KOLLO-113103 format. One record per residue (C-alpha): residue number from 1; residue in one letter; x, y, z. Coordinates in pm, 1 decimal. Layout:
N
    n  res         u         v         w
  NUM    A         X         Y         Z
...
This chain:
405
    n  res         u         v         w
    1    M   16418.1    9880.2   21482.0
    2    A   16067.6    9894.1   21593.1
    3    V   16011.1    9837.4   21971.6
    4    N   15874.0    9475.5   22020.0
    5    L   15704.6    9490.2   21688.7
    6    S   15749.1    9260.4   21388.1
    7    S   15584.4    9243.0   21055.7
    8    P   15254.7    9067.4   21068.7
    9    D   15220.1    8709.0   20972.2
   10    P   14998.7    8713.8   20642.0
   11    K   14820.6    8383.1   20780.4
   12    T   14679.5    8587.1   21066.6
   13    L   14515.7    8851.4   20854.1
   14    L   14168.8    8742.3   20782.2
   15    P   13995.6    8828.6   20450.4
   16    V   13684.9    9041.2   20461.9
   17    A   13406.2    8934.2   20246.8
   18    G   13313.2    9212.6   19995.9
   19    V   13661.9    9383.1   20015.0
   20    E   13934.6    9310.0   19767.6
   21    L   14280.7    9461.5   19758.6
   22    G   14527.8    9502.7   19470.1
   23    V   14879.2    9639.6   19473.0
   24    A   15119.3    9759.9   19204.7
   25    M   15449.2    9923.9   19149.6
   26    A   15393.9   10269.8   19014.3
   27    G   15743.9   10402.4   19078.9
   28    V   15615.6   10727.6   19247.1
   29    K   15933.5   10793.7   19437.4
   30    Q   16146.2   10485.3   19380.2
   31    A   16142.1   10185.5   19134.2
   32    D   16072.7    9818.6   19233.7
   33    R   15860.4    9876.4   19534.0
   34    R   15492.4    9848.4   19592.6
   35    D   15360.7   10190.6   19626.0
   36    L   14996.8   10172.8   19485.9
   37    L   14705.1   10015.8   19656.9
   38    L   14355.9    9977.2   19519.5
   39    I   14068.6    9867.5   19750.3
   40    R   13736.1    9756.6   19571.8
   41    L   13424.8    9735.9   19777.8
   42    A   13110.4    9537.2   19724.1
   43    P   12799.8    9734.1   19619.8
   44    G   12608.1    9865.3   19906.0
   45    A   12917.1    9915.3   20138.9
   46    S   12907.1   10177.9   20406.5
   47    V   13217.9   10398.7   20444.8
   48    A   13307.9   10653.7   20716.2
   49    G   13628.2   10872.9   20745.6
   50    V   13803.6   11084.0   21003.0
   51    F   14060.7   11328.2   20858.7
   52    T   14345.8   11566.4   20961.7
   53    R   14253.2   11897.1   21116.1
   54    N   14566.5   12069.1   20954.1
   55    R   14455.8   12373.5   20758.3
   56    F   14701.8   12271.2   20492.7
   57    C   14531.3   11943.4   20435.6
   58    A   14625.2   11764.1   20110.2
   59    A   14426.8   11756.6   19793.0
   60    P   14325.3   11385.1   19839.2
   61    V   14183.3   11479.0   20185.7
   62    I   13987.3   11758.5   20029.9
   63    L   13848.9   11525.2   19762.2
   64    A   13780.0   11237.8   19986.1
   65    R   13584.5   11459.1   20219.8
   66    R   13387.7   11599.6   19929.7
   67    H   13306.0   11260.2   19787.4
   68    L   13188.7   11121.3   20121.3
   69    A   12966.2   11423.2   20145.1
   70    E   12839.6   11403.5   19804.6
   71    A   12762.8   11036.0   19755.3
   72    R   12678.0   10706.0   19918.0
   73    G   12779.5   10362.9   19808.2
   74    M   13167.1   10398.9   19782.7
   75    R   13317.8   10143.9   19552.3
   76    A   13688.9   10202.0   19584.1
   77    L   13980.6   10355.5   19769.1
   78    V   14310.4   10430.5   19592.8
   79    V   14628.5   10500.4   19785.9
   80    N   14970.7   10600.9   19671.5
   81    T   15292.6   10638.0   19881.0
   82    G   15594.0   10830.2   19791.4
   83    N   15408.5   11171.3   19724.4
   84    A   15149.6   11359.5   19944.0
   85    N   15000.8   11578.0   19696.6
   86    A   14985.2   11836.0   19958.5
   87    G   15062.5   12200.8   19916.5
   88    T   14984.6   12168.7   19547.4
   89    G   14676.1   12392.1   19510.7
   90    D   14422.7   12356.3   19231.5
   91    D   14679.7   12146.1   19033.3
   92    G   14686.7   11902.6   19311.0
   93    L   14301.0   11884.1   19322.6
   94    A   14298.0   11814.5   18954.0
   95    R   14554.1   11543.4   18970.1
   96    A   14376.8   11374.2   19261.9
   97    G   14059.0   11385.9   19052.5
   98    S   14242.9   11233.9   18754.3
   99    V   14338.0   10935.6   18953.2
  100    C   13969.9   10895.2   19079.4
  101    E   13860.9   10915.2   18709.2
  102    G   14106.5   10643.6   18622.8
  103    V   13978.1   10414.6   18895.9
  104    A   13615.2   10484.3   18815.6
  105    K   13663.9   10392.5   18466.8
  106    A   13863.8   10074.1   18544.4
  107    L   13600.0    9954.6   18788.3
  108    G   13289.5   10086.6   18621.2
  109    C   13172.2   10321.4   18903.5
  110    A   13114.5   10686.9   18942.1
  111    V   13405.4   10914.4   19016.5
  112    Q   13230.4   11030.0   19341.8
  113    Q   13232.8   10670.6   19449.1
  114    V   13612.8   10663.0   19459.1
  115    L   13823.7   10798.3   19760.2
  116    P   14185.4   10890.6   19704.1
  117    F   14465.0   10896.0   19959.2
  118    S   14838.7   10996.2   19924.2
  119    T   15128.3   10996.6   20167.4
  120    G   15491.4   11102.7   20115.4
  121    V   15677.9   11423.5   20026.7
  122    I   15482.0   11741.6   20050.1
  123    M   15475.2   12021.3   19787.3
  124    E   15566.8   11795.7   19487.4
  125    P   15328.0   11746.3   19195.5
  126    L   15165.8   11394.0   19193.9
  127    P   15295.1   11188.8   18905.7
  128    I   14954.9   11078.1   18783.1
  129    E   15086.3   10927.1   18459.3
  130    R   15273.7   10667.2   18663.3
  131    L   14978.0   10598.1   18881.6
  132    L   14733.6   10566.5   18586.4
  133    A   14981.4   10340.2   18409.1
  134    A   15010.1   10106.1   18703.4
  135    L   14628.4   10089.2   18768.5
  136    P   14560.0    9794.6   18543.3
  137    A   14819.1    9586.0   18735.3
  138    A   14648.9    9679.1   19059.4
  139    V   14312.8    9579.7   18923.2
  140    T   14443.9    9249.7   18792.4
  141    D   14590.6    9189.9   19156.6
  142    L   14258.9    9241.1   19333.9
  143    R   14216.8    8969.1   19582.8
  144    A   14047.7    8936.3   19922.3
  145    E   14353.7    8787.5   20091.1
  146    N   14593.6    9077.1   19994.4
  147    W   14609.7    9249.4   20327.5
  148    A   14978.0    9179.8   20397.5
  149    F   15084.3    9318.2   20059.6
  150    A   14843.4    9611.1   20110.8
  151    A   15011.0    9709.3   20444.7
  152    E   15353.8    9709.0   20263.3
  153    A   15231.2    9917.7   19979.2
  154    I   15122.2   10220.3   20209.2
  155    M   15459.0   10235.5   20403.3
  156    T   15686.3   10555.3   20394.9
  157    T   15949.4   10564.6   20665.4
  158    D   15791.2   10270.8   20849.7
  159    T   16032.0    9986.0   20911.8
  160    V   15766.0    9711.5   20935.4
  161    A   15405.6    9681.2   20793.5
  162    K   15125.5    9719.2   21029.7
  163    A   14817.2    9499.1   21008.2
  164    V   14573.6    9332.1   21256.0
  165    S   14267.1    9109.8   21252.6
  166    R   13996.9    9007.8   21479.0
  167    R   13663.8    8823.0   21481.8
  168    V   13363.4    8931.5   21666.6
  169    R   13039.1    8750.0   21754.7
  170    L   12717.5    8924.7   21658.8
  171    A   12354.2    8793.5   21700.7
  172    A   12343.5    8696.6   21326.3
  173    G   12688.4    8543.2   21319.0
  174    E   13060.9    8602.5   21321.4
  175    A   13190.9    8919.6   21175.7
  176    T   13551.7    8987.5   21070.3
  177    V   13752.9    9308.5   21133.7
  178    T   14082.7    9355.7   20959.3
  179    G   14290.2    9679.4   20939.8
  180    I   14611.0    9821.0   20805.1
  181    A   14790.5   10140.1   20888.8
  182    K   15104.3   10337.9   20812.1
  183    G   15290.7   10590.8   21015.5
  184    A   15630.3   10649.4   21182.7
  185    G   15692.8   11031.1   21197.4
  186    M   15496.7   11348.4   21211.3
  187    I   15266.8   11181.8   21457.1
  188    R   15029.7   11375.6   21681.5
  189    P   14650.3   11363.3   21783.8
  190    D   14381.6   11513.8   21575.9
  191    M   14490.9   11309.6   21387.3
  192    A   14799.1   11122.7   21435.1
  193    T   15008.1   11137.4   21109.1
  194    M   14897.5   10825.0   20946.6
  195    L   14681.9   10636.5   20704.9
  196    G   14460.5   10384.5   20860.3
  197    F   14211.8   10155.4   20679.4
  198    V   13998.2    9920.2   20874.3
  199    A   13729.0    9695.3   20716.6
  200    T   13458.2    9463.4   20831.3
  201    D   13203.6    9242.2   20651.3
  202    A   12931.4    9346.8   20902.0
  203    R   12630.8    9520.1   20778.9
  204    V   12623.2    9858.2   20958.7
  205    P   12389.7   10157.9   20898.5
  206    Q   12585.5   10468.4   20772.8
  207    E   12508.9   10690.6   21083.9
  208    A   12617.0   10401.2   21311.1
  209    L   12944.9   10347.7   21120.8
  210    E   13023.5   10720.6   21132.1
  211    R   12992.6   10722.0   21517.8
  212    L   13189.0   10394.0   21534.9
  213    A   13468.1   10545.3   21336.9
  214    L   13483.4   10855.1   21536.5
  215    E   13492.2   10650.7   21861.2
  216    A   13763.2   10415.4   21730.6
  217    A   13973.5   10728.2   21615.5
  218    G   13928.8   10892.6   21952.8
  219    R   14041.9   10590.5   22153.9
  220    S   14337.2   10495.4   21926.9
  221    F   14496.8   10707.0   21653.0
  222    N   14412.8   11023.5   21869.5
  223    R   14604.6   10892.3   22165.0
  224    I   14941.8   10864.3   22020.2
  225    T   15233.3   11100.0   21961.7
  226    V   15590.4   11051.4   21831.9
  227    D   15703.9   11417.7   21771.2
  228    G   15406.0   11636.2   21807.5
  229    D   15368.4   11724.0   21433.6
  230    T   15026.2   11676.4   21274.6
  231    S   15047.4   11607.3   20901.1
  232    T   14848.3   11728.3   20601.8
  233    N   14732.4   11379.1   20490.8
  234    D   14608.1   11200.2   20806.2
  235    S   14305.7   10981.9   20729.4
  236    F   14126.4   10701.8   20903.4
  237    V   13859.9   10510.0   20705.5
  238    V   13625.4   10238.7   20822.8
  239    M   13451.0   10021.6   20568.1
  240    A   13158.0    9789.9   20624.0
  241    S   13095.1    9568.9   20319.8
  242    G   12762.0    9433.4   20428.0
  243    A   12858.2    9092.7   20289.3
  244    G   12838.0    8935.9   20644.5
  245    P   12612.4    8957.9   20939.4
  246    A   12401.3    9252.3   21038.9
  247    A   12492.7    9467.9   21333.1
  248    A   12116.4    9519.4   21402.8
  249    T   12106.1    9582.6   21775.6
  250    D   12280.2    9807.6   22027.6
  251    L   12447.3    9506.3   22167.3
  252    D   12576.2    9413.9   21808.9
  253    L   12705.2    9757.7   21759.5
  254    A   12873.8    9762.0   22094.7
  255    A   13054.0    9437.6   22020.2
  256    L   13155.5    9551.6   21679.3
  257    G   13271.1    9886.4   21809.2
  258    G   13481.3    9682.2   22067.7
  259    A   13646.7    9505.6   21787.0
  260    L   13711.0    9809.5   21581.2
  261    N   13858.1    9987.7   21887.9
  262    E   14087.0    9692.9   21968.4
  263    V   14212.1    9669.7   21592.2
  264    S   14255.4   10040.3   21577.2
  265    T   14438.3   10058.6   21908.0
  266    L   14688.3    9791.6   21819.3
  267    L   14751.7    9956.3   21488.1
  268    A   14795.3   10302.1   21656.6
  269    Q   15045.9   10149.7   21911.8
  270    A   15227.3    9980.6   21620.2
  271    I   15283.8   10335.6   21474.8
  272    V   15441.9   10455.4   21796.0
  273    R   15651.3   10123.0   21828.6
  274    D   15785.6   10197.8   21488.0
  275    G   15835.0   10567.6   21548.7
  276    E   16125.7   10717.9   21366.3
  277    G   16438.1   10619.9   21561.4
  278    A   16230.8   10502.4   21850.7
  279    T   16400.7   10254.3   22100.7
  280    K   16132.9   10264.9   22369.3
  281    F   15752.8   10235.6   22375.1
  282    I   15601.9   10442.8   22663.0
  283    T   15262.0   10448.6   22826.0
  284    V   15183.2   10792.1   22987.9
  285    R   14876.7   10781.6   23214.8
  286    C   14741.6   11072.7   23399.7
  287    E   14494.0   10986.8   23685.2
  288    G   14290.5   11191.3   23931.6
  289    G   14208.8   11473.6   23713.7
  290    L   13888.0   11672.9   23729.5
  291    N   13801.0   11571.3   23376.4
  292    S   13925.5   11404.9   23072.5
  293    D   14039.8   11714.0   22906.2
  294    E   14295.0   11808.3   23181.9
  295    C   14419.3   11455.3   23206.2
  296    L   14493.3   11447.0   22831.0
  297    R   14660.4   11794.4   22865.2
  298    V   14896.8   11654.6   23129.0
  299    A   14966.2   11332.5   22938.3
  300    Y   15039.8   11502.6   22625.7
  301    A   15259.2   11763.2   22787.2
  302    I   15474.2   11470.7   22911.3
  303    A   15462.0   11286.8   22584.9
  304    H   15541.9   11590.6   22354.1
  305    S   15823.7   11716.6   22565.1
  306    P   16167.0   11686.3   22374.2
  307    L   16352.6   11721.4   22706.9
  308    V   16152.1   11434.0   22860.2
  309    K   16179.9   11216.7   22564.8
  310    T   16545.4   11254.5   22516.9
  311    A   16593.0   11176.4   22889.9
  312    F   16390.6   10849.3   22822.9
  313    F   16624.6   10773.3   22532.7
  314    A   16922.8   10802.3   22768.4
  315    S   16740.6   10598.0   23048.0
  316    D   16786.8   10915.0   23272.0
  317    P   16519.2   10952.3   23525.4
  318    N   16537.7   11326.1   23521.1
  319    L   16226.8   11385.3   23734.4
  320    G   16250.6   11760.5   23717.6
  321    R   16174.1   11745.2   23344.9
  322    I   15858.1   11537.3   23395.9
  323    L   15739.0   11762.6   23680.6
  324    A   15810.9   12061.7   23470.7
  325    A   15611.0   11925.6   23181.5
  326    I   15311.5   11857.4   23412.5
  327    G   15328.0   12207.0   23537.0
  328    N   15330.2   12348.2   23179.7
  329    A   15011.5   12155.5   23088.3
  330    G   14799.7   12473.4   23111.9
  331    I   14595.5   12394.8   23432.5
  332    A   14585.6   12719.1   23601.4
  333    D   14456.6   12586.4   23936.3
  334    L   14671.9   12276.9   23962.4
  335    D   14815.5   12224.9   24313.1
  336    A   15170.1   12102.1   24257.2
  337    G   15177.8   11993.4   24612.9
  338    K   14930.8   11717.8   24558.3
  339    V   15080.9   11555.6   24243.3
  340    D   15233.4   11207.8   24273.8
  341    L   15460.7   11057.6   24005.5
  342    Y   15532.9   10689.6   23926.8
  343    L   15783.2   10521.9   23689.7
  344    D   15617.9   10187.7   23643.2
  345    D   15523.0   10098.0   24005.6
  346    V   15800.7   10302.1   24163.2
  347    L   15674.9   10613.0   24341.5
  348    V   15943.1   10870.2   24251.6
  349    A   15769.2   11182.4   24363.9
  350    S   15506.9   11239.2   24627.3
  351    K   15314.6   11557.2   24691.0
  352    G   15510.6   11745.2   24432.8
  353    S   15865.3   11661.7   24541.8
  354    R   16115.4   11363.3   24545.3
  355    H   15973.7   11069.7   24746.7
  356    P   16209.7   11021.5   25050.3
  357    A   16240.8   10641.2   24979.8
  358    Y   16306.2   10679.1   24606.4
  359    R   16651.6   10590.2   24483.6
  360    E   16809.8   10687.1   24143.1
  361    E   16886.1   10338.9   24047.7
  362    Q   16518.3   10247.9   24073.9
  363    G   16425.2   10497.0   23820.4
  364    Q   16715.9   10399.2   23582.9
  365    A   16605.6   10042.2   23602.6
  366    A   16246.0   10135.5   23500.4
  367    L   16373.1   10338.2   23202.1
  368    R   16626.0   10089.2   23071.9
  369    K   16331.7    9867.4   22969.9
  370    A   16201.9    9869.8   22616.3
  371    E   15857.3    9946.8   22757.7
  372    F   15748.1   10127.7   23069.5
  373    T   15467.8   10344.2   23211.8
  374    V   15478.1   10704.3   23343.3
  375    R   15190.8   10764.4   23582.8
  376    A   15104.0   11113.6   23701.7
  377    V   14843.9   11130.8   23965.8
  378    L   14688.6   11478.1   24023.8
  379    N   14483.2   11396.9   24325.3
  380    R   14193.7   11640.1   24233.6
  381    G   13923.7   11437.5   24071.7
  382    P   13808.2   11088.7   23927.2
  383    A   13914.8   11120.0   23557.4
  384    S   14201.5   10941.3   23383.2
  385    E   14339.4   10918.5   23042.7
  386    T   14620.4   10730.5   22859.4
  387    V   14838.3   10813.9   22570.5
  388    W   15126.4   10630.1   22402.0
  389    T   15456.8   10774.2   22290.9
  390    C   15815.6   10682.4   22231.1
  391    D   16162.6   10833.3   22312.1
  392    L   16355.9   11070.1   22087.3
  393    S   16679.9   10942.3   21962.7
  394    F   16972.6   11043.6   21736.9
  395    D   16824.3   10848.5   21466.7
  396    Y   16513.6   11045.7   21472.0
  397    V   16714.6   11352.3   21359.5
  398    K   16910.6   11158.7   21104.1
  399    I   16594.0   11015.5   20944.1
  400    N   16422.0   11351.0   20925.1
  401    A   16732.6   11548.1   20809.3
  402    A   16780.0   11307.0   20521.2
  403    Y   16411.5   11261.8   20424.3
  404    R   16408.3   11425.6   20100.0
  405    T   16762.5   11316.5   19992.6
């Protein structure tokens, strides 16, 4: 069960003018489930993407990057679940290209105006015949209010769909921001293992949209970790249809960026809350660092550690594991004698050792909660950073041991 997370109410998901979504059952991995998503964009839309840094990136990632570099005026995104089309070489590229060709023919646009995305099992050939056969149903289903079904259609090991909407006031009027995401395992920054699609009806210049997408990814999807594994298919796409008010000033762009960041952060946190086998949602904050980089190193050292995460699962305040993770963060000149550590508001370690007033039952009480904060204070500078993670449970092993069976 996801930690304090339920499926979104479709009534709360706002349609975005200039964006239509259609879903279909292609039977990629199993029958009778929505596993194909088609997104159609109005002419003149701007699109920006952020992708995995994994060198074994999937064929659709390669093709999406290529199409974004070669063309403007993207008209469609096509997403399948059940098969990642990764580790498939030239044949995988050809199959992803065939899907783009099918979409282009169905919608009457250029192949380069279609961006493909896949998620699922790696090193299996993409069943393009099933996808192409299901495309007409997805086209027929294209509707502006289809966000809830779209969120379901991109799920893999997710237990709940993930979708969020917000409105934002610009000088020329109110703009809408709606987004969906999938992800539960193989989650790590740069990027987290996920697919994320966020759309707005605002009119945004291409260069500004690219900047906003990078900022949103940096503040959200690149601040989460479930198991420290980066996937081959990570993709985050921001679409601006241009059918609504223009984001014409720096103030407009700042306001729109704030809404994009909020939607992206809530989606990213939903991925952690739905982490495979997760029973707890944990905020890890590092304060008092010399700079952002070393704060993130410390936060991720805590959040990635299997020893720390299994202790969290057991509600065991094993302070030595946390301090050891901090010391293993790669900060050569860190003075351990200055480090303070908190579990929620309880000071558990002071100046690098157990705080004299700390009692074990205080730590246990903090870790028994479904949500808590670990705060490491380095006392060496003004910087601070936050990441979000979950515990590591028996069910994580079970889910991943049986993933292909």
